[in-house]
C-alpha positions as CSV (number, residue, x, y, z in Angstrom):
1,X,113.3,132.8,59.5
2,X,114.8,130.3,61.9
3,X,112.6,127.5,63.3
4,X,113.2,125.8,66.6
5,X,113.6,122.5,64.8
6,X,116.7,124.0,63.1
7,X,118.2,125.3,66.3
8,X,120.3,123.4,68.8
9,X,118.5,121.1,71.2
10,X,117.2,123.0,74.3
11,X,118.6,121.1,77.3
12,X,116.6,122.6,80.2
13,X,113.4,124.2,78.9
14,X,112.5,125.9,82.2
15,X,115.4,128.3,81.7
16,X,114.8,129.1,78.0
17,X,117.0,129.4,75.0
18,X,118.6,132.7,76.0
19,X,120.1,131.3,79.2
20,X,121.5,128.4,77.1
21,X,123.1,130.9,74.8
22,X,124.7,132.8,77.7
23,X,126.1,129.5,79.0
24,X,127.6,128.9,75.6
25,X,129.1,132.3,75.7
26,X,130.6,131.7,79.2
27,X,132.6,128.8,77.8
28,X,134.3,131.1,75.3
29,X,135.6,133.5,77.9
30,X,139.3,132.9,78.4
31,X,139.8,134.9,81.6
32,X,139.2,132.4,84.4
33,X,138.3,135.0,87.0
34,X,135.9,136.9,84.7
35,X,134.3,133.6,83.7
36,X,133.7,132.7,87.4
37,X,132.1,136.2,88.0
38,X,129.8,135.9,85.0
39,X,128.8,132.4,86.0
40,X,127.7,133.6,89.5
41,X,125.7,136.4,87.9
42,X,124.1,134.0,85.5
43,X,123.1,131.7,88.4
44,X,121.2,134.6,90.1
45,X,119.5,135.3,86.8
46,X,118.4,131.7,86.5
47,X,116.9,131.8,90.0
48,X,114.8,134.8,89.0
49,X,113.7,133.2,85.7
50,X,112.6,130.0,87.5
51,X,111.3,131.0,91.0
52,X,109.7,127.7,91.6
53,X,113.1,126.2,92.2
54,X,113.1,127.9,95.6
55,X,110.6,125.3,96.8
56,X,113.2,122.6,96.2
57,X,115.5,121.7,99.1
58,X,119.1,123.1,98.6
59,X,117.8,125.1,95.6
60,X,121.1,127.1,95.3
61,X,123.0,123.8,94.8
62,X,120.4,122.7,92.2
63,X,120.8,125.9,90.1
64,X,124.5,125.5,90.0
65,X,124.1,121.9,88.9
66,X,121.7,123.1,86.2
67,X,124.3,125.5,85.0
68,X,126.8,122.6,84.4
69,X,124.1,120.5,82.8
70,X,123.2,123.2,80.3
71,X,126.8,123.4,79.4
72,X,126.9,119.7,78.9
73,X,129.5,119.5,81.6
74,X,132.0,121.5,79.5
75,X,132.0,124.7,81.5
76,X,135.2,125.3,83.5
77,X,134.1,127.5,86.4
78,X,134.6,127.3,90.1
79,X,131.4,127.4,92.0
80,X,130.5,127.0,95.7
81,X,129.6,123.3,95.0
82,X,131.5,120.6,93.1
83,X,130.2,120.0,89.6
84,X,127.9,117.0,89.2
85,X,129.0,113.9,87.3
86,X,127.5,113.3,83.9
87,X,126.2,110.0,85.2
88,X,123.5,111.8,87.2
89,X,121.4,112.3,84.1
90,X,121.1,108.6,83.3
91,X,121.2,107.2,86.8
92,X,118.0,105.5,87.9
93,X,116.6,106.1,91.3
94,X,116.8,103.4,93.9
95,X,113.9,101.1,93.9
96,X,111.5,101.6,96.8
97,X,111.0,98.6,99.0
98,X,107.3,97.9,99.3
99,X,105.8,95.7,102.0
100,X,103.7,93.0,100.4
101,X,101.0,91.8,102.8
102,X,98.6,89.1,101.7
103,X,95.2,90.6,102.5
104,X,92.5,88.0,102.8
105,X,89.6,90.5,102.1
106,X,90.9,93.3,100.0
107,X,87.7,95.3,100.2
108,X,88.2,95.6,104.0
109,X,91.9,96.5,103.7
110,X,94.9,95.8,105.9
111,X,93.8,98.2,108.6
112,X,90.9,96.0,109.6
113,X,93.2,93.0,110.0
114,X,95.4,95.2,112.3
115,X,92.3,96.0,114.4
116,X,91.5,92.3,114.7
117,X,95.1,91.5,115.7
118,X,94.9,94.1,118.4
119,X,91.5,92.8,119.6
120,X,93.0,89.3,119.9
121,X,95.4,90.7,122.5
122,X,92.6,91.7,124.8
123,X,92.0,89.5,127.9
124,X,88.7,90.8,129.4
125,X,85.5,89.4,128.0
126,X,83.8,92.8,128.1
127,X,86.6,94.5,126.1
128,X,86.6,91.7,123.6
129,X,82.9,92.0,123.0
130,X,83.2,95.8,122.6
131,X,86.0,95.3,120.1
132,X,84.0,92.8,118.1
133,X,81.0,95.2,118.0
134,X,83.1,98.1,116.8
135,X,84.9,96.0,114.2
136,X,81.5,94.6,113.0
137,X,80.0,98.1,112.6
138,X,83.1,99.2,110.7
139,X,82.9,96.3,108.4
140,X,79.2,96.9,107.7
141,X,79.8,100.6,106.9
142,X,82.7,99.6,104.6
143,X,80.5,97.1,102.8
144,X,77.5,99.6,102.4
145,X,79.8,102.2,100.9
146,X,80.6,100.0,97.9
147,X,77.5,97.8,97.7
148,X,73.8,98.5,97.5
149,X,72.9,95.1,98.9
150,X,72.6,94.5,102.7
151,X,75.3,92.3,104.3
152,X,74.1,89.9,107.0
153,X,75.4,89.9,110.6
154,X,76.1,86.2,110.2
155,X,78.5,86.8,107.3
156,X,80.2,89.6,109.2
157,X,80.6,87.4,112.2
158,X,82.0,84.5,110.1
159,X,84.5,86.9,108.5
160,X,85.7,88.1,112.0
161,X,86.1,84.5,113.1
162,X,88.1,83.6,110.0
163,X,90.4,86.6,110.3
164,X,91.0,86.0,114.0
165,X,91.5,82.2,113.6
166,X,88.3,81.7,115.7
167,X,89.7,83.7,118.6
168,X,87.0,86.4,118.4
169,X,83.5,85.1,118.8
170,X,80.2,86.4,119.9
171,X,76.6,85.2,120.2
172,X,75.0,85.8,116.8
173,X,71.5,85.9,118.3
174,X,72.6,88.7,120.6
175,X,74.1,90.6,117.7
176,X,70.9,90.2,115.6
177,X,68.4,90.9,118.3
178,X,70.0,94.1,119.5
179,X,71.3,95.1,116.1
180,X,74.8,95.6,117.5
181,X,76.5,95.8,114.0
182,X,74.1,98.5,112.9
183,X,76.4,101.5,112.0
184,X,73.5,103.9,112.6
185,X,73.4,103.2,116.3
186,X,75.0,106.0,118.3
187,X,75.2,104.2,121.6
188,X,78.4,102.6,122.9
189,X,78.2,98.9,123.7
190,X,80.5,99.3,126.6
191,X,78.8,102.3,128.0
192,X,76.3,101.9,130.8
193,X,73.5,104.5,130.7
194,X,73.0,106.6,133.8
195,X,69.6,106.3,135.4
196,X,67.4,109.2,134.5
197,X,66.1,109.8,138.0
198,X,69.6,109.9,139.5
199,X,70.3,113.4,140.7
200,X,67.6,114.7,138.4
201,X,66.2,117.2,140.9
202,X,69.5,117.8,142.6
203,X,70.7,120.6,140.3
204,X,67.3,121.8,139.1
205,X,67.0,125.5,139.2
206,X,63.8,127.2,140.4
207,X,62.3,130.0,138.5
208,X,61.6,133.3,140.3
209,X,57.9,132.7,140.6
210,X,58.5,129.4,142.5
211,X,60.9,131.2,144.9
212,X,58.3,133.9,145.7
213,X,55.6,131.3,146.4
214,X,57.9,129.4,148.8
215,X,58.6,132.7,150.7
């Protein structure tokens, strides 16, 4: 009985040992034209054995490269693509360039700092107050997600002032009195409520009984 530990190293496991044996046999074929024909047939077989390769961009090119890799770059066939260089197996991918931003408050993230930077560009006082209220509510919801303790409006306001270099300010008494940083509030700070009595009876429909009485 032959064990796998006694067999030749399996180069690409996704294709199996039988494909590797066929590739080894291809290298023994002396007729160049026949060897090329058999190689093209074997590539189609490799595609059917490993259908997941179709999800890879340029999968046809990849299977041909796998054929040369299985042969340890010793197979002399002419395919539709140039054979890969042996260095591709040991070449390390290029290092991804990450942007390292120094975040002052990591639990709030970089996105909050971007919101504050955009708010600092506003010129109208009404828009600035609305931005501060929205940022404060967002900070409070972030804090309550990860902490059971309640965060004070004063601490939120101090954090906003620090992140904005004292450009964004708001009356703390107003924030506390009207609970402007309360994330459960559904009203918009910049929205003016429409009077209830305005046009209340304008579009009111009368029921049939009222119409008959008027007649």
